C-alpha positions, 0 to 999 in steps of 0.5 A: 499500500505505501509503495502505491502511494509513493509512485502515485506521489512519484507521478503526480511530481513528475506530470506537474513538472512536465506541464511546468516545463512545458511553458518554461515561465508558468508563474511568472519571472522577475529580472534580476538587474544586479546580474543583467546588462543593457548596454549599447556602442557609439561611434565616434570620428569614424572609428572609436567605439565607446560603450555606455550601459544602464544603471537601472532598469526593470522587468519581467515575464508572466506566466504567458511569457509576455516580457516587459522591461523599463530602463531608466534613462537618467541612469545611462552610465558612461563612467564619466560624469559629464559625459554622462551629464551630456547624454542626458540632457542632450540625447536623451532629453530625460527630462521629456523622456524618462524611460525606454520600455521593451516589450516582447512576447516569447513563444511558447511553442519554440521554448516548450523543451527548453527544460530538456534542450537547455539552450534555445535561440529564437527570433523575437519580435520586439517593440521598443518605446524610446524618445517618444517614439515606437519601433517594431522589430525582430532579432535572434536572442538565446534563451538559456535555462540555467536551473529550475529558478533561473533563465537568462536571455541574451541577444545573439548578435548586436541590435542596430538601431537608427537614431532617424528612426527615434528622432534623436538626430538632433540630440546627436548633433547636440553631442557632436558640438558639445565634444567637438567631434562626429557621431554615427547616427546608429545605436549598436544595442546588446542585452544580457538578461538574468531572470529568476522565477517569482518567489525565489528565495534570492529574488527578495533580497535583490529587489530589496538592493536595487536603486532606481534612476539616476542614483545608481549612475556614475555621479556626485551625491550632495553638493557639485564643485565648481567644475562640475557646476561649470561642466552642467551649466555649460550643457545645459546652455548647449541643450537648446531646450529653453527657447521662446517663441517670437517675441515673448518672455513666456515659458512653455510647458516644455521648458518648464520640465526643462527648468525643473531639472535645472533647479536641482543642479542650481540648488546643488550649487550653493556657493555660487553666482549664477548668470541667466543669460537672455537671448533674442533674434534679430528681428525687430528694433534693437533696443526692444530685443534688449528689453525683451531678453532682460524679460527673458532672463528675469521669467527663468530667474523667477522659475528658479527661485520658486524651486528653492534657488536663492535670489542673491545668487542669480544674475538676470542680464539681457543681451538682446541680439548681440551674442547669436548663436547662429546667423539669424537667415532661417527660421530654425536659426532664429528660434536656437537664438531666442535663448537663455545661456548658464555661466558661474560667476564666483 
C-alpha cells in the first residue's frame, strides 16, 4: 500500500513538472538587475567605439511569456560624470522622455522543450518605445535555462538602431557640437538579462537592494564642486531646450520640465552666483530686443526662485541680439538664438 502511494506521488510530481516545463515561464519571472546588463556602442570619429550602459532597469516575464523591460534613461552610465550629463540632457532629453520600454511575447511553442534542450535560439519580435516613438523589430535571442529557478535571455548579435527612427538626430547634433566630434548616427545595442522565478528566495534580497534612476549611475551626490557646476551649466546651455516663441518671454510647458531639472543643479551649487543670460534673434528693433532678452532672463530667474533658488545667487542679464548662437537667416536658426544661457560667476 505504501509503495502504491509513493508511486502515485512520484507520478503526480513528474506530471506537474512536465506541465510546468511545457511553459517554462509558468508562474512568472522577475528580472535580476544586479546580474543583468543593457548597453550600447557608439562610434565617434569614424573608428572609435565607446560602450555605455544603463545602471537602472526592471522587468518581468509573466506566466504567458509576455516580457516587459523598463529602462531609466537618466541612469545612462558612460563612467565619466559630465559625459553622463551630456547623454541625459543633450541626447536622450530625459527631462521629456524618462524611460525606454521593451516589450515582447516569447512564443511558447518555440521554448516548450527548454527543460531538456537547456538553450534555444529563437527569432523574437520586439517592440521598443524610445524618445516618444514606438518601433517594432525582430532579433535573434538565446534563451538559456540555467536551473529550475533562473533563466538567461541575451542577444545573439548586436541590435543596430537608426537614430533617425527615434527622432534622436537633433540630440546627436547637440552631442557633436558639445564634444567637437562626429558620431555615427546608429546605436549598437546588446542585452544580457537574468531572470529568477517569481517567489525564489534569493529574488527578494536582490529586489530590496536595487535602486532606481540616476541614483545608480556614476554621479557626484550632494553638493557639486565648481568644475562640476561649470560643466553642467555649460551643457545645459548647449541643450537648446529653453527657447522662446517670437516676441515673448513666456515659459512654455516644455521649457518648464527642463527648468525643473535645472533647479536641482542650481540648488546643488549653493556657494556660486549664476548668470542667467537672455538672448533674442535679430528681428525687430535692437532696443526692444535688449528689453525682451532681459524679461526672458527675469522670467527664468523667478521660476528657479520658486523652486528654492536664492535670489542673491541668480543674476539676470539681457544681451538682446548681440550674441547670436548662429546666424539669423532661417526660422530654425532664429529659434536657436531665442535662448537662455547660464554661467558661473564666482
